[in-house]
Structures are given as C-alpha cells and as structure tokens.
N, CA, C, O and the ligand as a Tripos MOL2 file, in Angstrom:
@<TRIPOS>MOLECULE
protein
  261   259    66     0     0
PROTEIN
NO_CHARGES

@<TRIPOS>ATOM
      1 N         -39.5950  137.0690   74.4300 N.3       1 MET1
      2 CA        -39.3020  136.3630   75.6800 C.3       1 MET1
      3 C         -37.8080  136.2970   75.9240 C.2       1 MET1
      4 O         -37.3350  136.4950   77.0430 O.2       1 MET1
      5 N         -37.0720  136.0150   74.8600 N.am      2 ARG2
      6 CA        -35.6230  135.9160   74.9760 C.3       2 ARG2
      7 C         -35.0260  137.2820   75.3450 C.2       2 ARG2
      8 O         -34.0940  137.3810   76.1430 O.2       2 ARG2
      9 N         -35.5910  138.3150   74.7420 N.am      3 LYS3
     10 CA        -35.1060  139.6620   75.0200 C.3       3 LYS3
     11 C         -35.3580  140.0320   76.4830 C.2       3 LYS3
     12 O         -34.5240  140.6570   77.1390 O.2       3 LYS3
     13 N         -36.5180  139.6320   76.9690 N.am      4 PHE4
     14 CA        -36.9020  139.9050   78.3480 C.3       4 PHE4
     15 C         -35.8850  139.2830   79.3150 C.2       4 PHE4
     16 O         -35.4680  139.9090   80.2890 O.2       4 PHE4
     17 N         -35.5010  138.0430   79.0210 N.am      5 THR5
     18 CA        -34.5420  137.3290   79.8610 C.3       5 THR5
     19 C         -33.1930  138.0470   79.8610 C.2       5 THR5
     20 O         -32.5370  138.1700   80.8960 O.2       5 THR5
     21 N         -32.7940  138.5160   78.6790 N.am      6 THR6
     22 CA        -31.5190  139.2270   78.5670 C.3       6 THR6
     23 C         -31.5330  140.4900   79.4240 C.2       6 THR6
     24 O         -30.5570  140.8160   80.0990 O.2       6 THR6
     25 N         -32.6580  141.1870   79.3780 N.am      7 CYS7
     26 CA        -32.7780  142.4050   80.1720 C.3       7 CYS7
     27 C         -32.6550  142.1000   81.6580 C.2       7 CYS7
     28 O         -32.0040  142.8340   82.4020 O.2       7 CYS7
     29 N         -33.2810  141.0220   82.0780 N.am      8 LEU8
     30 CA        -33.2130  140.6460   83.4870 C.3       8 LEU8
     31 C         -31.7780  140.3480   83.8960 C.2       8 LEU8
     32 O         -31.3450  140.7540   84.9740 O.2       8 LEU8
     33 N         -31.0380  139.6470   83.0510 N.am      9 SER9
     34 CA        -29.6550  139.3090   83.3530 C.3       9 SER9
     35 C         -28.8220  140.5690   83.4920 C.2       9 SER9
     36 O         -27.9820  140.6880   84.3840 O.2       9 SER9
     37 N         -29.0700  141.4950   82.5960 N.am     10 LEU10
     38 CA        -28.3290  142.7580   82.6230 C.3      10 LEU10
     39 C         -28.6230  143.5120   83.9180 C.2      10 LEU10
     40 O         -27.7200  144.0590   84.5510 O.2      10 LEU10
     41 N         -29.8970  143.5320   84.3010 N.am     11 ALA11
     42 CA        -30.2910  144.2120   85.5350 C.3      11 ALA11
     43 C         -29.6160  143.5530   86.7320 C.2      11 ALA11
     44 O         -29.1530  144.2340   87.6460 O.2      11 ALA11
     45 N         -29.5650  142.2380   86.7210 N.am     12 ALA12
     46 CA        -28.9430  141.5090   87.8200 C.3      12 ALA12
     47 C         -27.4520  141.8290   87.8840 C.2      12 ALA12
     48 O         -26.8900  141.9960   88.9660 O.2      12 ALA12
     49 N         -26.8230  141.9110   86.7230 N.am     13 ALA13
     50 CA        -25.3970  142.2060   86.6690 C.3      13 ALA13
     51 C         -25.1240  143.6080   87.2050 C.2      13 ALA13
     52 O         -24.1700  143.8230   87.9540 O.2      13 ALA13
     53 N         -25.9720  144.5570   86.8120 N.am     14 LEU14
     54 CA        -25.8070  145.9290   87.2800 C.3      14 LEU14
     55 C         -25.9900  146.0140   88.7880 C.2      14 LEU14
     56 O         -25.2960  146.7600   89.4780 O.2      14 LEU14
     57 N         -26.9420  145.2290   89.2770 N.am     15 LEU15
     58 CA        -27.2350  145.2180   90.7060 C.3      15 LEU15
     59 C         -26.0160  144.7120   91.4790 C.2      15 LEU15
     60 O         -25.6510  145.2700   92.5140 O.2      15 LEU15
     61 N         -25.3970  143.6560   90.9660 N.am     16 LEU16
     62 CA        -24.2290  143.0770   91.6290 C.3      16 LEU16
     63 C         -23.0840  144.0750   91.6770 C.2      16 LEU16
     64 O         -22.4020  144.2170   92.6920 O.2      16 LEU16
     65 N         -22.8860  144.7680   90.5530 N.am     17 VAL17
     66 CA        -21.8020  145.7520   90.4900 C.3      17 VAL17
     67 C         -22.0910  146.9220   91.4120 C.2      17 VAL17
     68 O         -21.1850  147.4830   92.0300 O.2      17 VAL17
     69 N         -23.3930  147.2920   91.5000 N.am     18 GLY18
     70 CA        -23.7640  148.4700   92.2630 C.3      18 GLY18
     71 C         -23.7400  148.2880   93.7690 C.2      18 GLY18
     72 O         -23.7160  149.2710   94.5100 O.2      18 GLY18
     73 N         -23.7450  147.0470   94.2310 N.am     19 VAL19
     74 CA        -23.7540  146.8150   95.6800 C.3      19 VAL19
     75 C         -22.3280  146.8190   96.2210 C.2      19 VAL19
     76 O         -21.5160  145.9690   95.8540 O.2      19 VAL19
     77 N         -22.0330  147.7580   97.0750 N.am     20 PRO20
     78 CA        -20.6700  147.7910   97.6350 C.3      20 PRO20
     79 C         -20.4330  146.6080   98.5700 C.2      20 PRO20
     80 O         -21.3280  146.2140   99.3170 O.2      20 PRO20
     81 N         -19.2440  146.0510   98.5260 N.am     21 ALA21
     82 CA        -18.9140  144.8960   99.3610 C.3      21 ALA21
     83 C         -18.8930  145.3050  100.8270 C.2      21 ALA21
     84 O         -19.3060  144.5420  101.7010 O.2      21 ALA21
     85 N         -18.4150  146.5010  101.0840 N.am     22 ALA22
     86 CA        -18.3410  147.0010  102.4530 C.3      22 ALA22
     87 C         -18.1720  148.5040  102.3860 C.2      22 ALA22
     88 O         -18.0050  149.0670  101.3040 O.2      22 ALA22
     89 N         -18.2150  149.1450  103.5130 N.am     23 VAL23
     90 CA        -17.9440  150.5710  103.5400 C.3      23 VAL23
     91 C         -16.5000  150.7770  103.0920 C.2      23 VAL23
     92 O         -15.5700  150.1860  103.6390 O.2      23 VAL23
     93 N         -16.3410  151.6160  102.0990 N.am     24 GLU24
     94 CA        -14.9920  151.8420  101.5950 C.3      24 GLU24
     95 C         -14.2480  152.7790  102.5310 C.2      24 GLU24
     96 O         -14.6720  153.9140  102.7540 O.2      24 GLU24
     97 N         -13.1690  152.3160  103.0630 N.am     25 VAL25
     98 CA        -12.4120  153.1120  104.0220 C.3      25 VAL25
     99 C         -11.1200  153.5860  103.3790 C.2      25 VAL25
    100 O         -10.3330  152.7970  102.8570 O.2      25 VAL25
    101 N         -10.9290  154.8780  103.4320 N.am     26 GLN26
    102 CA         -9.7110  155.4550  102.8850 C.3      26 GLN26
    103 C          -8.5260  155.0890  103.7740 C.2      26 GLN26
    104 O          -8.7020  154.8580  104.9700 O.2      26 GLN26
    105 N          -7.3290  155.0320  103.2090 N.am     27 PRO27
    106 CA         -6.1590  154.8130  104.0570 C.3      27 PRO27
    107 C          -5.9360  156.0310  104.9530 C.2      27 PRO27
    108 O          -6.4600  157.1120  104.6850 O.2      27 PRO27
    109 N          -5.1700  155.8520  105.9960 N.am     28 CYS28
    110 CA         -4.8820  156.9560  106.9090 C.3      28 CYS28
    111 C          -4.2900  158.1180  106.1100 C.2      28 CYS28
    112 O          -3.3220  157.9240  105.3740 O.2      28 CYS28
    113 N          -4.8580  159.3290  106.2430 N.am     29 PRO29
    114 CA         -4.3470  160.4770  105.4750 C.3      29 PRO29
    115 C          -2.9400  160.8950  105.8840 C.2      29 PRO29
    116 O          -2.2630  161.5930  105.1290 O.2      29 PRO29
    117 N          -2.4980  160.4890  107.0410 N.am     30 ILE30
    118 CA         -1.1750  160.9060  107.5200 C.3      30 ILE30
    119 C          -0.0730  159.9740  107.0150 C.2      30 ILE30
    120 O           0.9320  160.4310  106.4720 O.2      30 ILE30
    121 N          -0.2650  158.6770  107.1950 N.am     31 ASP31
    122 CA          0.8000  157.7400  106.8190 C.3      31 ASP31
    123 C           0.3900  156.7390  105.7490 C.2      31 ASP31
    124 O           1.1810  155.8810  105.3580 O.2      31 ASP31
    125 N          -0.8560  156.8490  105.2730 N.am     32 LYS32
    126 CA         -1.3590  156.0070  104.1730 C.3      32 LYS32
    127 C          -1.4160  154.5170  104.5060 C.2      32 LYS32
    128 O          -1.4600  153.6800  103.6040 O.2      32 LYS32
    129 N          -1.4140  154.1880  105.7780 N.am     33 THR33
    130 CA         -1.5370  152.7770  106.1320 C.3      33 THR33
    131 C          -3.0020  152.3860  106.2120 C.2      33 THR33
    132 O          -3.8830  153.2460  106.2540 O.2      33 THR33
    133 N          -3.2540  151.1020  106.2340 N.am     34 THR34
    134 CA         -4.6170  150.5830  106.2090 C.3      34 THR34
    135 C          -5.3520  150.8580  107.5160 C.2      34 THR34
    136 O          -4.8120  150.6810  108.6080 O.2      34 THR34
    137 N          -6.5970  151.2950  107.3690 N.am     35 MET35
    138 CA         -7.4310  151.5410  108.5400 C.3      35 MET35
    139 C          -8.2560  150.2890  108.8410 C.2      35 MET35
    140 O          -8.8480  149.6930  107.9410 O.2      35 MET35
    141 N          -8.2880  149.9080  110.0900 N.am     36 THR36
    142 CA         -9.0940  148.7510  110.4690 C.3      36 THR36
    143 C         -10.0730  149.1520  111.5710 C.2      36 THR36
    144 O          -9.7450  149.9600  112.4400 O.2      36 THR36
    145 N         -11.2800  148.5770  111.5260 N.am     37 PRO37
    146 CA        -12.2800  148.9190  112.5440 C.3      37 PRO37
    147 C         -11.8750  148.3710  113.9160 C.2      37 PRO37
    148 O         -11.3820  147.2490  114.0230 O.2      37 PRO37
    149 N         -12.0840  149.1600  114.9440 N.am     38 THR38
    150 CA        -11.7520  148.7170  116.2970 C.3      38 THR38
    151 C         -12.9360  148.0150  116.9470 C.2      38 THR38
    152 O         -12.7890  147.3470  117.9710 O.2      38 THR38
    153 N         -14.1210  148.1740  116.3360 N.am     39 GLY39
    154 CA        -15.3140  147.5670  116.9120 C.3      39 GLY39
    155 C         -16.1530  148.5610  117.6960 C.2      39 GLY39
    156 O         -17.3040  148.2880  118.0360 O.2      39 GLY39
    157 N         -15.5660  149.7170  117.9800 N.am     40 ASN40
    158 CA        -16.3190  150.7510  118.6910 C.3      40 ASN40
    159 C         -17.1730  151.5490  117.7170 C.2      40 ASN40
    160 O         -16.7630  151.8120  116.5870 O.2      40 ASN40
    161 N         -18.3550  151.9290  118.1610 N.am     41 SER41
    162 CA        -19.1910  152.7890  117.3310 C.3      41 SER41
    163 C         -20.0160  153.6860  118.2330 C.2      41 SER41
    164 O         -20.2060  153.3990  119.4150 O.2      41 SER41
    165 N         -20.5000  154.7650  117.6660 N.am     42 ARG42
    166 CA        -21.3330  155.6910  118.4290 C.3      42 ARG42
    167 C         -22.2980  156.3880  117.4890 C.2      42 ARG42
    168 O         -22.1030  156.4050  116.2740 O.2      42 ARG42
    169 N         -23.3430  156.9620  118.0700 N.am     43 GLN43
    170 CA        -24.3360  157.6920  117.3020 C.3      43 GLN43
    171 C         -24.0670  159.1770  117.4500 C.2      43 GLN43
    172 O         -23.8210  159.6680  118.5510 O.2      43 GLN43
    173 N         -24.1160  159.8840  116.3360 N.am     44 GLU44
    174 CA        -23.9570  161.3310  116.4090 C.3      44 GLU44
    175 C         -24.8000  161.9900  115.3370 C.2      44 GLU44
    176 O         -24.6300  161.7200  114.1480 O.2      44 GLU44
    177 N         -25.7190  162.8630  115.7630 N.am     45 GLU45
    178 CA        -26.6170  163.5580  114.8470 C.3      45 GLU45
    179 C         -27.3160  162.5950  113.8970 C.2      45 GLU45
    180 O         -27.4410  162.8640  112.7030 O.2      45 GLU45
    181 N         -27.7660  161.4810  114.4350 N.am     46 GLY46
    182 CA        -28.5160  160.5200  113.6440 C.3      46 GLY46
    183 C         -27.6800  159.6250  112.7670 C.2      46 GLY46
    184 O         -28.2180  158.7930  112.0370 O.2      46 GLY46
    185 N         -26.3610  159.7800  112.8250 N.am     47 LYS47
    186 CA        -25.4870  158.9420  112.0100 C.3      47 LYS47
    187 C         -24.6950  157.9810  112.8930 C.2      47 LYS47
    188 O         -24.3980  158.2650  114.0530 O.2      47 LYS47
    189 N         -24.3690  156.8450  112.3060 N.am     48 THR48
    190 CA        -23.5410  155.8990  113.0240 C.3      48 THR48
    191 C         -22.0880  156.1290  112.6430 C.2      48 THR48
    192 O         -21.7340  156.1360  111.4640 O.2      48 THR48
    193 N         -21.2630  156.3160  113.6480 N.am     49 LEU49
    194 CA        -19.8390  156.4970  113.4050 C.3      49 LEU49
    195 C         -19.1110  155.2690  113.9290 C.2      49 LEU49
    196 O         -19.3850  154.7970  115.0330 O.2      49 LEU49
    197 N         -18.1890  154.7590  113.1360 N.am     50 ALA50
    198 CA        -17.3970  153.6170  113.5650 C.3      50 ALA50
    199 C         -15.9630  154.0700  113.7870 C.2      50 ALA50
    200 O         -15.4340  154.8870  113.0330 O.2      50 ALA50
    201 N         -15.3540  153.5430  114.8040 N.am     51 GLU51
    202 CA        -13.9830  153.9180  115.1130 C.3      51 GLU51
    203 C         -13.0100  153.0630  114.3000 C.2      51 GLU51
    204 O         -13.1010  151.8350  114.2820 O.2      51 GLU51
    205 N         -12.0900  153.7340  113.6380 N.am     52 TYR52
    206 CA        -11.0690  153.0420  112.8520 C.3      52 TYR52
    207 C          -9.7020  153.4780  113.3240 C.2      52 TYR52
    208 O          -9.5030  154.6050  113.7770 O.2      52 TYR52
    209 N          -8.7750  152.5650  113.2070 N.am     53 LYS53
    210 CA         -7.4250  152.8530  113.6580 C.3      53 LYS53
    211 C          -6.4550  152.4400  112.5620 C.2      53 LYS53
    212 O          -6.6040  151.3650  111.9810 O.2      53 LYS53
    213 N          -5.4770  153.2660  112.2750 N.am     54 CYS54
    214 CA         -4.4950  152.8890  111.2710 C.3      54 CYS54
    215 C          -3.3710  152.0960  111.9370 C.2      54 CYS54
    216 O          -3.3480  151.9400  113.1580 O.2      54 CYS54
    217 N          -2.4490  151.6030  111.1320 N.am     55 GLU55
    218 CA         -1.3740  150.7550  111.6500 C.3      55 GLU55
    219 C          -0.4360  151.5120  112.5920 C.2      55 GLU55
    220 O           0.2560  150.9100  113.4120 O.2      55 GLU55
    221 N          -0.4250  152.8360  112.4610 N.am     56 LYS56
    222 CA          0.4380  153.6470  113.3240 C.3      56 LYS56
    223 C          -0.2850  154.1370  114.5700 C.2      56 LYS56
    224 O           0.3150  154.7620  115.4440 O.2      56 LYS56
    225 N          -1.5860  153.8430  114.6410 N.am     57 GLY57
    226 CA         -2.3160  154.1830  115.8580 C.3      57 GLY57
    227 C          -3.1740  155.4360  115.7970 C.2      57 GLY57
    228 O          -3.7660  155.8240  116.8040 O.2      57 GLY57
    229 N          -3.2530  156.0770  114.6360 N.am     58 HIS58
    230 CA         -4.1500  157.2220  114.5150 C.3      58 HIS58
    231 C          -5.5850  156.7210  114.5440 C.2      58 HIS58
    232 O          -5.9080  155.7160  113.9110 O.2      58 HIS58
    233 N          -6.4350  157.4060  115.2650 N.am     59 VAL59
    234 CA         -7.8260  156.9690  115.4070 C.3      59 VAL59
    235 C          -8.7570  157.9460  114.7030 C.2      59 VAL59
    236 O          -8.6200  159.1610  114.8440 O.2      59 VAL59
    237 N          -9.6980  157.4090  113.9480 N.am     60 TYR60
    238 CA        -10.6700  158.2240  113.2170 C.3      60 TYR60
    239 C         -12.0620  157.6820  113.4420 C.2      60 TYR60
    240 O         -12.2510  156.4750  113.5960 O.2      60 TYR60
    241 N         -13.0420  158.5790  113.4620 N.am     61 TRP61
    242 CA        -14.4450  158.1690  113.5060 C.3      61 TRP61
    243 C         -15.0100  158.4020  112.1190 C.2      61 TRP61
    244 O         -15.0040  159.5260  111.6170 O.2      61 TRP61
    245 N         -15.4960  157.3440  111.5070 N.am     62 ILE62
    246 CA        -15.9770  157.4180  110.1330 C.3      62 ILE62
    247 C         -17.4600  157.0800  110.0830 C.2      62 ILE62
    248 O         -17.8990  156.0780  110.6470 O.2      62 ILE62
    249 N         -18.2330  157.9340  109.3980 N.am     63 ALA63
    250 CA        -19.6640  157.6740  109.2300 C.3      63 ALA63
    251 C         -19.8510  156.4520  108.3470 C.2      63 ALA63
    252 O         -19.2690  156.3620  107.2660 O.2      63 ALA63
    253 N         -20.6680  155.5110  108.8110 N.am     64 VAL64
    254 CA        -20.8170  154.2640  108.0660 C.3      64 VAL64
    255 C         -22.2100  154.0910  107.4810 C.2      64 VAL64
    256 O         -22.5110  153.0380  106.9200 O.2      64 VAL64
    257 N         -23.0690  155.1050  107.5990 N.am     65 ASP65
    258 CA        -24.3710  154.9350  106.9480 C.3      65 ASP65
    259 C         -24.9050  156.2310  106.3740 C.2      65 ASP65
    260 O         -25.9910  156.2490  105.7950 O.2      65 ASP65
    261 ZN         -2.0350  156.9370  110.6320 Zn       66 ZN66
@<TRIPOS>BOND
     1     1     2 1
     2     2     3 1
     3     3     4 2
     4     3     5 am
     5     5     6 1
     6     6     7 1
     7     7     8 2
     8     7     9 am
     9     9    10 1
    10    10    11 1
    11    11    12 2
    12    11    13 am
    13    13    14 1
    14    14    15 1
    15    15    16 2
    16    15    17 am
    17    17    18 1
    18    18    19 1
    19    19    20 2
    20    19    21 am
    21    21    22 1
    22    22    23 1
    23    23    24 2
    24    23    25 am
    25    25    26 1
    26    26    27 1
    27    27    28 2
    28    27    29 am
    29    29    30 1
    30    30    31 1
    31    31    32 2
    32    31    33 am
    33    33    34 1
    34    34    35 1
    35    35    36 2
    36    35    37 am
    37    37    38 1
    38    38    39 1
    39    39    40 2
    40    39    41 am
    41    41    42 1
    42    42    43 1
    43    43    44 2
    44    43    45 am
    45    45    46 1
    46    46    47 1
    47    47    48 2
    48    47    49 am
    49    49    50 1
    50    50    51 1
    51    51    52 2
    52    51    53 am
    53    53    54 1
    54    54    55 1
    55    55    56 2
    56    55    57 am
    57    57    58 1
    58    58    59 1
    59    59    60 2
    60    59    61 am
    61    61    62 1
    62    62    63 1
    63    63    64 2
    64    63    65 am
    65    65    66 1
    66    66    67 1
    67    67    68 2
    68    67    69 am
    69    69    70 1
    70    70    71 1
    71    71    72 2
    72    71    73 am
    73    73    74 1
    74    74    75 1
    75    75    76 2
    76    75    77 am
    77    77    78 1
    78    78    79 1
    79    79    80 2
    80    79    81 am
    81    81    82 1
    82    82    83 1
    83    83    84 2
    84    83    85 am
    85    85    86 1
    86    86    87 1
    87    87    88 2
    88    87    89 am
    89    89    90 1
    90    90    91 1
    91    91    92 2
    92    91    93 am
    93    93    94 1
    94    94    95 1
    95    95    96 2
    96    95    97 am
    97    97    98 1
    98    98    99 1
    99    99   100 2
   100    99   101 am
   101   101   102 1
   102   102   103 1
   103   103   104 2
   104   103   105 am
   105   105   106 1
   106   106   107 1
   107   107   108 2
   108   107   109 am
   109   109   110 1
   110   110   111 1
   111   111   112 2
   112   111   113 am
   113   113   114 1
   114   114   115 1
   115   115   116 2
   116   115   117 am
   117   117   118 1
   118   118   119 1
   119   119   120 2
   120   119   121 am
   121   121   122 1
   122   122   123 1
   123   123   124 2
   124   123   125 am
   125   125   126 1
   126   126   127 1
   127   127   128 2
   128   127   129 am
   129   129   130 1
   130   130   131 1
   131   131   132 2
   132   131   133 am
   133   133   134 1
   134   134   135 1
   135   135   136 2
   136   135   137 am
   137   137   138 1
   138   138   139 1
   139   139   140 2
   140   139   141 am
   141   141   142 1
   142   142   143 1
   143   143   144 2
   144   143   145 am
   145   145   146 1
   146   146   147 1
   147   147   148 2
   148   147   149 am
   149   149   150 1
   150   150   151 1
   151   151   152 2
   152   151   153 am
   153   153   154 1
   154   154   155 1
   155   155   156 2
   156   155   157 am
   157   157   158 1
   158   158   159 1
   159   159   160 2
   160   159   161 am
   161   161   162 1
   162   162   163 1
   163   163   164 2
   164   163   165 am
   165   165   166 1
   166   166   167 1
   167   167   168 2
   168   167   169 am
   169   169   170 1
   170   170   171 1
   171   171   172 2
   172   171   173 am
   173   173   174 1
   174   174   175 1
   175   175   176 2
   176   175   177 am
   177   177   178 1
   178   178   179 1
   179   179   180 2
   180   179   181 am
   181   181   182 1
   182   182   183 1
   183   183   184 2
   184   183   185 am
   185   185   186 1
   186   186   187 1
   187   187   188 2
   188   187   189 am
   189   189   190 1
   190   190   191 1
   191   191   192 2
   192   191   193 am
   193   193   194 1
   194   194   195 1
   195   195   196 2
   196   195   197 am
   197   197   198 1
   198   198   199 1
   199   199   200 2
   200   199   201 am
   201   201   202 1
   202   202   203 1
   203   203   204 2
   204   203   205 am
   205   205   206 1
   206   206   207 1
   207   207   208 2
   208   207   209 am
   209   209   210 1
   210   210   211 1
   211   211   212 2
   212   211   213 am
   213   213   214 1
   214   214   215 1
   215   215   216 2
   216   215   217 am
   217   217   218 1
   218   218   219 1
   219   219   220 2
   220   219   221 am
   221   221   222 1
   222   222   223 1
   223   223   224 2
   224   223   225 am
   225   225   226 1
   226   226   227 1
   227   227   228 2
   228   227   229 am
   229   229   230 1
   230   230   231 1
   231   231   232 2
   232   231   233 am
   233   233   234 1
   234   234   235 1
   235   235   236 2
   236   235   237 am
   237   237   238 1
   238   238   239 1
   239   239   240 2
   240   239   241 am
   241   241   242 1
   242   242   243 1
   243   243   244 2
   244   243   245 am
   245   245   246 1
   246   246   247 1
   247   247   248 2
   248   247   249 am
   249   249   250 1
   250   250   251 1
   251   251   252 2
   252   251   253 am
   253   253   254 1
   254   254   255 1
   255   255   256 2
   256   255   257 am
   257   257   258 1
   258   258   259 1
   259   259   260 2
@<TRIPOS>SUBSTRUCTURE
     1 MET1         2 RESIDUE 1 A MET
     2 ARG2         6 RESIDUE 1 A ARG
     3 LYS3        10 RESIDUE 1 A LYS
     4 PHE4        14 RESIDUE 1 A PHE
     5 THR5        18 RESIDUE 1 A THR
     6 THR6        22 RESIDUE 1 A THR
     7 CYS7        26 RESIDUE 1 A CYS
     8 LEU8        30 RESIDUE 1 A LEU
     9 SER9        34 RESIDUE 1 A SER
    10 LEU10       38 RESIDUE 1 A LEU
    11 ALA11       42 RESIDUE 1 A ALA
    12 ALA12       46 RESIDUE 1 A ALA
    13 ALA13       50 RESIDUE 1 A ALA
    14 LEU14       54 RESIDUE 1 A LEU
    15 LEU15       58 RESIDUE 1 A LEU
    16 LEU16       62 RESIDUE 1 A LEU
    17 VAL17       66 RESIDUE 1 A VAL
    18 GLY18       70 RESIDUE 1 A GLY
    19 VAL19       74 RESIDUE 1 A VAL
    20 PRO20       78 RESIDUE 1 A PRO
    21 ALA21       82 RESIDUE 1 A ALA
    22 ALA22       86 RESIDUE 1 A ALA
    23 VAL23       90 RESIDUE 1 A VAL
    24 GLU24       94 RESIDUE 1 A GLU
    25 VAL25       98 RESIDUE 1 A VAL
    26 GLN26      102 RESIDUE 1 A GLN
    27 PRO27      106 RESIDUE 1 A PRO
    28 CYS28      110 RESIDUE 1 A CYS
    29 PRO29      114 RESIDUE 1 A PRO
    30 ILE30      118 RESIDUE 1 A ILE
    31 ASP31      122 RESIDUE 1 A ASP
    32 LYS32      126 RESIDUE 1 A LYS
    33 THR33      130 RESIDUE 1 A THR
    34 THR34      134 RESIDUE 1 A THR
    35 MET35      138 RESIDUE 1 A MET
    36 THR36      142 RESIDUE 1 A THR
    37 PRO37      146 RESIDUE 1 A PRO
    38 THR38      150 RESIDUE 1 A THR
    39 GLY39      154 RESIDUE 1 A GLY
    40 ASN40      158 RESIDUE 1 A ASN
    41 SER41      162 RESIDUE 1 A SER
    42 ARG42      166 RESIDUE 1 A ARG
    43 GLN43      170 RESIDUE 1 A GLN
    44 GLU44      174 RESIDUE 1 A GLU
    45 GLU45      178 RESIDUE 1 A GLU
    46 GLY46      182 RESIDUE 1 A GLY
    47 LYS47      186 RESIDUE 1 A LYS
    48 THR48      190 RESIDUE 1 A THR
    49 LEU49      194 RESIDUE 1 A LEU
    50 ALA50      198 RESIDUE 1 A ALA
    51 GLU51      202 RESIDUE 1 A GLU
    52 TYR52      206 RESIDUE 1 A TYR
    53 LYS53      210 RESIDUE 1 A LYS
    54 CYS54      214 RESIDUE 1 A CYS
    55 GLU55      218 RESIDUE 1 A GLU
    56 LYS56      222 RESIDUE 1 A LYS
    57 GLY57      226 RESIDUE 1 A GLY
    58 HIS58      230 RESIDUE 1 A HIS
    59 VAL59      234 RESIDUE 1 A VAL
    60 TYR60      238 RESIDUE 1 A TYR
    61 TRP61      242 RESIDUE 1 A TRP
    62 ILE62      246 RESIDUE 1 A ILE
    63 ALA63      250 RESIDUE 1 A ALA
    64 VAL64      254 RESIDUE 1 A VAL
    65 ASP65      258 RESIDUE 1 A ASP
    66 ZN66       261 GROUP 0 **** ****
C-alpha cells in the first residue's frame, strides 16, 4: 500500500513537470527581444496561429496548437 502511494506521488510529480505553463515562445530571431502576443489569431490549414510582436516591432505568426 505504501509503495502504491509512492508511485502515485511520482506520477503526479511527473505530470506537473510535463505540463507546459504556456506556449514557449522563442525570442525574436532578429534582435532577440521578447515576443509578446498581440491578441490576434487566425486559422490556417487546421492550425491556430497567434500573432506575436517583438519589442522592435517585428511581427510573427506562431502556431499555438
Ligand atoms: Zn524583432
């Protein structure tokens, strides 16, 4: 019984680690500044793309699912 509980805790811990907090967004490839979502999104070929903008104003569409 004790072993069973330990296994469950381990599974829960792995689950927590495995769940991403958010879509990981790379910094702008041009100037390496932080990309922030503009709130715009669109559908393309069955995927959802979200619009991101870096601090210098470069705009990128990033697949979020
Ligand atoms: Zn940029």
